C-alpha positions, 0 to 999 in steps of 0.5 A: 500500500502506498501513501503520501504524507503532506506536512505544512506549517500551521496557518498561524506560524510565519513561513519565511521560506514561503515568503522568499519563494513568493518574492522570487517568483514575483521577481522572475515575472511569474504572474498570478501568485498571491502567496506561497507556503512551503511544506514537506511531502513523504511518499511511504510504502507500507506492508499489508492491505489494512488501510485503518492499520496503515493510517494508524501507523502513519499517524504515529510516524507523524506524531513521533518524527515526520511533523513537529505538531506544535507548529505543523499540520499533516495530512495522509492520502492513500494513493494507487 
């Protein structure tokens, strides 16, 4: 089973890297960019076919390592 974990800063947390990317895009003349927030993507392959168990495993991984839950949120998506 394959899953994707998306980790982003919570909306109340300042994102200086996202602001820098936003400014760079504007200076490069890329039109229509209102704002940018950066994040992390983890593509994870799991053993087994039990989606509920896989989701519990991924939540544990996020809480322990993949996300700093004080300042970041995460979302789990199952793919393919």
